[in-house]
N, C-alpha and C positions, 0 to 999 in steps of 0.2 A: 751840858745845858743847851736846849734847842734855841735857835734864833728865828724869830718870826719877822719877816720883812714888813716894812711899814705899809699901812693900808693906802697911804697917799704919798706921793713924792712931787713936790712943787705944785700941789693942787690937782695932780692927776692921779686917778685911781690906779693902784699897782696890783697885779695878780701874779701868782706863782705859775710856773709851767704846769704843775699838776692841776691847778684850778682851771686853766685854759684847756688842758687835755680833757678834763671832765666835761667842760662846757661844750666842746666840739665833738664829743663821743670819740675820743682818741684821734682827733683830726681826721675824721671819716671823709672819704671822697664824696659821700652823699651830702656833706655840708659845705663843699667848695662852691663859692659864689663867683670867684674871679681868680684866674691864674694868669699873672702878668710877669714881666721880665724880672722884677725884683723879689717877688714872693707870691704866696697864695693867700687869698682871703677866704675865711671860713665863717659860716653863720654858726653862732653859738648861743646857748642860753646859760646865763650865769646863775649862781646858787640862789639869788634873790628873785629869779624869774625874768630878769632883764635880758632882752635879745640884743646881741652885740655882733659887730663885725670884728673878727680877730685875724690879724695879719701875721703870717709867719714868713719872715724874710729868708731868702736864700743866703747861704753863707759865702757866696762868691764876692768878696770884697766889701768895702765900706760904702760904695755908691748907693746901694740899696738902703742902708741905714740912713744916709743923708736924705734920700728921697722920702723915706718914711717920716723923718722928723719934719720935713717941709709939709707933707700931707697933714700930719697931726697938728702942726702949728696953725693950719687953716681953721681948726675947730676951737682953738683956745685963744 
């Protein structure tokens, strides 16, 4: 039986990797808007037409994840 992840987690919209891959045209270089130390930010269009900034963190350590959580907390 397939498991579908929740649409929201603690009030934040949750997307699967596949949904984000589709939104960014397979994380196309043409959609890169920012390439920084902790990750790359892509411009993407979600299935409902919403344009979004989608950040893919580099795997090198937890510091990037902490920085991302701090960035995201500024919005909520």
